[in-house]
C-alpha positions as CSV (number, residue, x, y, z in Angstrom):
1,M,0.0,0.0,0.0
2,S,1.4,3.4,-1.0
3,L,2.3,5.9,1.7
4,F,1.3,8.7,-0.6
5,S,-1.9,9.8,-2.3
6,F,-3.6,12.8,-3.8
7,K,-7.3,13.3,-4.2
8,Y,-9.2,16.4,-5.2
9,I,-12.7,17.7,-5.8
10,N,-14.1,20.6,-7.8
11,P,-17.0,21.9,-5.7
12,N,-18.0,23.9,-8.8
13,P,-17.3,21.8,-11.9
14,L,-17.4,24.9,-14.1
15,K,-14.4,26.4,-12.3
16,K,-10.8,25.2,-12.0
17,A,-10.3,26.0,-8.3
18,R,-10.2,22.8,-6.4
19,L,-9.8,21.3,-2.9
20,G,-7.3,18.5,-2.5
21,T,-5.7,16.2,0.0
22,I,-2.0,15.2,-0.2
23,V,-1.2,12.2,2.1
24,T,2.4,11.7,3.0
25,P,4.3,9.5,5.5
26,N,4.7,12.6,7.7
27,G,1.2,14.0,7.6
28,T,-1.6,15.2,5.4
29,V,-1.8,18.5,3.5
30,K,-5.1,20.2,2.8
31,T,-4.8,22.1,-0.5
32,P,-4.6,24.8,-1.7
33,A,-1.7,25.2,0.7
34,F,1.4,27.5,1.1
35,I,4.8,25.9,1.5
36,F,7.2,28.0,3.6
37,C,10.9,28.1,2.7
38,A,13.3,26.6,5.3
39,T,16.1,27.3,2.9
40,K,19.0,26.0,5.1
41,A,16.9,23.6,7.2
42,A,15.5,26.5,9.2
43,I,12.7,29.1,8.9
44,K,14.9,32.1,9.8
45,G,14.2,33.1,13.4
46,V,11.3,30.7,14.0
47,N,11.4,27.2,15.4
48,P,9.3,24.3,14.1
49,K,7.0,24.3,17.1
50,Q,6.2,28.0,16.4
51,M,5.5,27.1,12.8
52,T,3.2,24.3,13.9
53,D,1.5,26.6,16.4
54,E,0.6,29.0,13.6
55,N,-1.0,26.1,11.6
56,T,1.8,25.4,9.1
57,Q,1.2,22.3,7.0
58,F,4.2,22.1,4.7
59,I,7.8,23.4,4.4
60,L,10.6,23.3,1.8
61,A,14.4,23.1,2.1
62,N,17.0,23.9,-0.4
63,T,19.3,21.2,-1.9
64,Y,21.8,23.7,-3.2
65,H,22.5,25.3,0.1
66,L,22.4,22.1,2.1
67,M,24.7,20.2,-0.2
68,L,27.3,22.9,0.5
69,Q,26.6,23.2,4.3
70,P,26.5,21.0,6.3
71,G,26.5,18.4,3.4
72,P,24.0,15.6,2.7
73,D,26.0,12.9,4.5
74,I,25.8,14.8,7.8
75,I,22.0,15.2,7.4
76,E,21.6,11.5,6.5
77,K,23.6,10.5,9.5
78,A,21.3,12.7,11.7
79,G,18.3,10.7,10.3
80,G,17.2,13.0,7.5
81,L,15.9,16.6,7.5
82,H,12.8,15.8,9.7
83,K,14.9,14.6,12.6
84,F,17.8,17.0,11.9
85,M,15.6,20.1,12.2
86,G,12.8,18.7,14.4
87,W,10.0,19.1,11.8
88,N,7.2,16.6,12.0
89,G,5.2,17.5,8.9
90,P,5.4,17.1,5.1
91,M,8.5,18.4,3.5
92,L,9.9,19.0,0.0
93,T,13.3,19.8,-1.3
94,D,14.1,21.5,-4.6
95,S,16.8,20.2,-6.9
96,G,19.3,23.0,-6.5
97,G,18.9,24.1,-10.1
98,F,17.2,27.4,-9.5
99,Q,19.9,28.7,-7.2
100,I,22.8,27.5,-9.4
101,F,21.4,29.2,-12.5
102,S,20.0,32.4,-10.8
103,L,23.3,32.9,-9.0
104,G,25.1,32.1,-12.2
105,H,23.5,34.8,-14.4
106,G,21.7,36.9,-11.9
107,S,18.7,37.4,-14.1
108,V,15.9,35.4,-12.5
109,A,16.0,37.4,-9.3
110,S,15.2,40.6,-11.1
111,E,12.2,39.2,-12.9
112,I,8.7,38.6,-11.6
113,K,9.9,36.2,-8.9
114,G,10.7,38.9,-6.4
115,K,12.5,41.7,-8.4
116,R,15.3,41.6,-5.9
117,M,18.8,42.3,-7.2
118,N,21.3,39.8,-6.0
119,D,24.8,41.2,-5.3
120,W,26.4,37.8,-4.7
121,P,29.3,37.0,-7.1
122,K,28.2,35.0,-10.1
123,T,29.1,31.3,-9.4
124,L,27.9,29.3,-12.3
125,L,30.9,28.2,-14.4
126,K,29.5,26.0,-17.1
127,I,26.3,24.1,-18.2
128,T,26.7,21.0,-20.3
129,E,24.5,18.1,-21.2
130,E,26.1,16.3,-18.2
131,G,25.2,18.9,-15.6
132,A,26.2,22.2,-14.1
133,K,29.6,23.2,-12.8
134,F,29.7,25.9,-10.2
135,R,31.8,27.5,-7.5
136,S,30.7,27.3,-3.9
137,Y,29.7,30.7,-2.5
138,I,31.0,29.5,0.9
139,D,34.6,28.5,0.2
140,G,35.1,28.8,-3.5
141,K,35.4,25.0,-4.1
142,I,34.3,23.7,-7.5
143,H,31.2,21.4,-7.6
144,F,29.4,19.6,-10.4
145,L,25.7,18.9,-10.0
146,T,24.1,16.3,-12.3
147,P,20.6,15.0,-12.4
148,E,21.8,11.8,-10.8
149,S,23.8,13.5,-8.0
150,S,20.9,15.9,-7.3
151,I,18.6,12.9,-6.7
152,Q,21.3,11.2,-4.6
153,I,21.6,14.2,-2.4
154,Q,17.9,14.6,-2.0
155,R,17.6,10.9,-1.1
156,K,20.1,11.6,1.7
157,L,18.2,14.7,2.8
158,G,15.1,12.6,3.2
159,P,12.1,14.8,2.5
160,D,8.7,13.5,1.4
161,F,9.0,15.0,-2.0
162,V,12.0,15.6,-4.3
163,V,12.3,17.4,-7.6
164,V,14.1,16.7,-10.9
165,L,17.1,18.8,-11.8
166,D,16.3,21.5,-14.5
167,E,17.8,24.6,-15.9
168,C,15.8,27.7,-14.9
169,T,15.9,29.9,-17.9
170,A,15.8,33.7,-17.7
171,F,13.3,36.0,-19.4
172,H,15.9,37.8,-21.5
173,V,17.1,34.7,-23.4
174,D,15.6,34.0,-26.9
175,K,13.3,31.3,-27.9
176,K,16.0,29.1,-29.4
177,Y,17.9,29.1,-26.1
178,T,14.7,28.4,-24.2
179,T,13.8,25.5,-26.5
180,N,17.2,23.9,-26.2
181,S,17.3,24.4,-22.5
182,M,13.8,23.0,-22.0
183,R,14.6,19.9,-24.0
184,M,17.8,19.4,-22.1
185,S,15.8,19.7,-18.9
186,H,13.5,17.0,-20.2
187,R,16.5,14.7,-20.7
188,W,17.7,15.6,-17.2
189,A,14.3,14.8,-15.8
190,S,14.4,11.4,-17.5
191,R,17.8,10.8,-15.9
192,S,16.5,12.1,-12.5
193,L,13.6,9.6,-12.7
194,A,15.9,6.7,-13.7
195,E,18.1,7.5,-10.7
196,F,15.2,7.9,-8.4
197,N,13.8,4.5,-9.4
198,K,17.1,2.8,-8.6
199,S,16.4,3.1,-4.9
200,D,12.7,3.7,-4.6
201,D,11.7,2.5,-1.1
202,G,8.2,4.1,-1.3
203,K,9.2,6.8,1.3
204,Q,9.6,9.6,-1.2
205,K,7.9,10.8,-4.4
206,L,9.2,12.7,-7.3
207,Y,7.9,15.9,-9.0
208,G,8.6,16.8,-12.6
209,I,9.1,20.4,-13.7
210,I,7.5,22.2,-16.6
211,Q,9.7,24.7,-18.5
212,G,9.2,26.6,-21.8
213,G,9.4,30.2,-20.7
214,V,6.6,32.5,-22.0
215,Y,6.1,30.4,-25.2
216,Q,2.8,28.6,-25.5
217,D,4.0,25.9,-27.9
218,L,7.0,25.2,-25.6
219,R,4.9,25.0,-22.5
220,Q,2.6,22.6,-24.4
221,E,5.6,20.4,-25.3
222,S,6.9,20.5,-21.7
223,C,3.4,19.6,-20.4
224,D,3.2,16.7,-22.8
225,Y,6.5,15.4,-21.7
226,V,5.8,15.7,-17.9
227,N,2.3,14.2,-18.4
228,S,3.9,11.2,-20.1
229,Q,6.1,10.4,-17.1
230,P,5.2,8.7,-13.8
231,F,5.9,11.7,-11.6
232,F,3.8,12.0,-8.5
233,G,3.2,15.7,-9.2
234,H,3.9,18.7,-11.5
235,A,5.8,21.9,-10.7
236,I,5.5,24.9,-12.9
237,G,8.9,26.5,-13.2
238,G,11.0,28.7,-15.4
239,S,10.5,32.3,-16.5
240,L,6.9,33.4,-16.1
241,G,7.4,36.7,-17.9
242,A,8.4,40.3,-17.1
243,A,5.1,41.5,-15.6
244,K,2.3,40.1,-13.6
245,E,-0.2,40.1,-16.5
246,Q,2.2,37.9,-18.5
247,M,2.8,35.7,-15.5
248,Y,-0.9,35.1,-15.1
249,E,-1.2,34.1,-18.8
250,V,1.7,31.7,-18.6
251,V,0.4,30.0,-15.4
252,A,-3.1,29.7,-16.9
253,M,-2.0,28.2,-20.2
254,T,0.4,25.8,-18.4
255,A,-2.0,24.6,-15.7
256,E,-4.8,23.8,-18.1
257,K,-2.5,21.5,-20.1
258,L,-1.4,19.4,-17.1
259,D,-2.8,16.0,-16.0
260,S,-5.3,17.2,-13.3
261,S,-5.1,13.9,-11.4
262,K,-1.8,15.0,-10.0
263,P,-1.0,17.9,-7.6
264,I,0.2,21.0,-9.3
265,H,2.8,23.2,-7.6
266,L,3.8,26.8,-8.6
267,L,7.4,27.5,-7.9
268,G,8.5,30.7,-6.3
269,I,5.2,32.7,-6.2
270,G,3.8,34.0,-2.9
271,G,2.1,37.4,-3.3
272,I,-1.6,37.3,-2.1
273,I,-3.1,38.4,-5.4
274,D,-0.8,35.9,-7.2
275,V,-2.0,33.1,-5.0
276,F,-5.6,33.8,-5.8
277,N,-4.8,33.8,-9.5
278,G,-3.0,30.5,-9.2
279,V,-5.9,28.9,-7.2
280,E,-8.4,30.1,-9.9
281,N,-6.3,28.2,-12.4
282,G,-6.2,24.9,-10.4
283,I,-2.8,25.4,-8.6
284,D,-2.7,23.3,-5.4
285,T,0.5,24.4,-3.7
286,F,2.8,27.5,-3.7
287,D,6.2,28.2,-2.2
288,C,8.0,31.5,-1.8
289,V,10.4,33.3,0.5
290,H,8.3,36.4,0.3
291,P,6.4,36.2,3.7
292,T,9.5,35.4,5.8
293,R,11.9,37.6,3.9
294,L,9.5,40.5,4.1
295,A,9.3,40.0,7.9
296,R,13.1,40.3,8.3
297,H,12.9,43.7,6.7
298,G,10.1,44.9,9.0
299,G,7.2,44.2,6.7
300,A,4.1,42.8,8.4
301,L,1.4,41.3,6.1
302,V,-2.1,42.6,6.9
303,K,-5.7,42.2,5.8
304,P,-7.0,44.9,3.4
305,E,-8.7,47.0,6.1
306,N,-5.4,47.4,8.0
307,R,-3.3,48.5,5.0
308,E,-2.0,52.0,4.6
309,N,-1.6,51.7,0.8
310,K,-4.0,49.6,-1.3
311,N,-1.0,48.7,-3.6
312,K,0.9,47.1,-0.7
313,E,0.0,44.0,1.2
314,H,2.0,44.9,4.3
315,L,2.8,47.6,6.9
316,N,6.4,48.7,7.2
317,L,7.0,48.7,11.0
318,N,10.2,50.6,10.6
319,N,8.2,53.7,10.0
320,S,8.4,56.2,12.8
321,R,4.7,56.6,13.1
322,F,4.6,53.2,14.9
323,R,6.9,54.4,17.6
324,D,4.1,55.0,20.1
325,D,1.5,52.7,18.5
326,F,0.7,50.2,21.3
327,S,-1.9,48.2,19.4
328,P,-1.1,44.8,17.8
329,I,-0.2,44.4,14.2
330,E,-3.9,43.4,13.7
331,E,-6.6,43.6,16.4
332,N,-8.4,40.5,15.3
333,C,-5.3,38.3,14.7
334,K,-4.9,35.2,16.8
335,C,-1.2,34.7,16.2
336,Y,1.3,34.7,19.1
337,T,2.7,38.1,18.2
338,C,-0.6,39.9,18.0
339,Q,-1.8,38.3,21.2
340,N,1.3,39.4,23.1
341,H,3.1,42.4,21.5
342,T,2.5,45.8,20.0
343,K,3.6,47.6,16.9
344,G,5.4,50.1,19.1
345,Y,7.4,47.3,20.7
346,I,8.3,45.7,17.4
347,H,9.3,49.1,16.0
348,H,11.6,49.5,19.0
349,L,13.1,46.1,18.3
350,L,13.7,46.9,14.7
351,K,15.5,50.2,15.5
352,A,17.5,48.5,18.2
353,K,18.4,45.7,15.7
354,E,17.1,43.0,18.0
355,L,16.7,39.6,16.4
356,L,13.4,39.2,18.1
357,A,11.8,41.7,15.7
358,A,12.2,39.5,12.7
359,S,11.0,36.5,14.7
360,L,7.8,38.2,15.9
361,I,6.9,39.5,12.4
362,T,7.7,36.2,10.8
363,I,5.3,34.5,13.2
364,H,2.6,36.9,12.2
365,N,3.2,36.6,8.5
366,V,3.2,32.8,8.7
367,H,-0.1,32.9,10.6
368,L,-1.6,35.3,8.0
369,M,-0.6,33.2,5.0
370,N,-2.0,30.0,6.7
371,H,-5.2,31.9,7.5
372,L,-5.4,33.1,3.9
373,M,-5.1,29.6,2.6
374,K,-7.8,28.4,5.0
375,K,-10.2,31.1,3.9
376,I,-9.4,30.2,0.3
377,R,-10.3,26.6,0.9
378,E,-13.5,27.6,2.7
379,A,-14.4,29.9,-0.2
380,I,-13.8,27.1,-2.8
381,Q,-16.1,24.9,-0.8
382,N,-18.8,27.6,-0.6
383,D,-18.4,28.7,-4.2
384,S,-17.4,32.2,-2.9
385,L,-13.8,32.5,-4.2
386,E,-14.5,35.6,-6.3
387,K,-15.9,37.4,-3.3
388,E,-13.0,36.3,-1.1
389,K,-10.6,37.5,-3.8
390,R,-12.3,40.9,-4.0
391,Y,-11.9,41.3,-0.2
392,W,-8.1,40.4,-0.2
393,T,-7.1,42.2,-3.3
394,L,-8.9,45.6,-3.3
């Protein structure tokens, strides 16, 4: 009997938004769900119990960073990521490809996935059919990541879900490069699958990745390839365009071509309005550093009635006006932070550069994202998703 399963229903058969259940050896996920990024086997500033207390279902760790520090052998010796970090729920690792290629050419980070310039030195040395050669940002040592070694590393890390190695293409490259890269990623995926099947003990499942950039014919080709393979789930990756409107078009045209019997994940997207758009197109899970990274810079996600600017989903608690504001981030919020601390106190912590500031805001942002996903699931069930979207995205 399989330790994994995915079932879904469309409460309104005329709409693509759906409710699902992903069963894993480490717990069950109700979808749509948000996956928080524990990049280096930690949610920065927040421990696993705090994540669980705020109703977190699912987290993600990063193969690229963990292969460099502390190394997969150490984590395997510790009993895998779950035991190593003390997380008792479902977990996914990415393949390492996104970090290698984004750090290599510095382009992905300035696109729709965050628009954050990365000032790290470029570390990608060479991409070949065999794999990717890169320099460690930690000690400068040369590494070579192949589809096979990525799977081997993820096996040692021990998450519930692992991902095939792919090349994450940038928006500025032309269609010819995107085509060749996508087809190489398909060959890499086949190699990843073959390596995965060598040691399949039923305790992990593999996701395939859809590439093809902004080109509809390439996305169709990539969907056809992934649909033809025995992956447990699909992950939509690659460049999604240079603006939100284009991103929505790419996500919509990709999601509708995928085998709906499998869970669909959207890589690297976490804005509230973007989540709604994805859900409307049948996306089941999302991951992004946005909620936790925002918190470390003093940004607290809030509901629409508590926003200062309708174009921003958060309050900047660094602002001096919060100095003597002794109300919680949100009056009606049930998170630990709002039940115990005020905006004035958090403002003080930020100005004093106390680590507790980031922890408290992270707890709130995690709670809000989980609350958002719960409200989305309720709205799908009640056929009121459009109304819920209007409330959150005014």
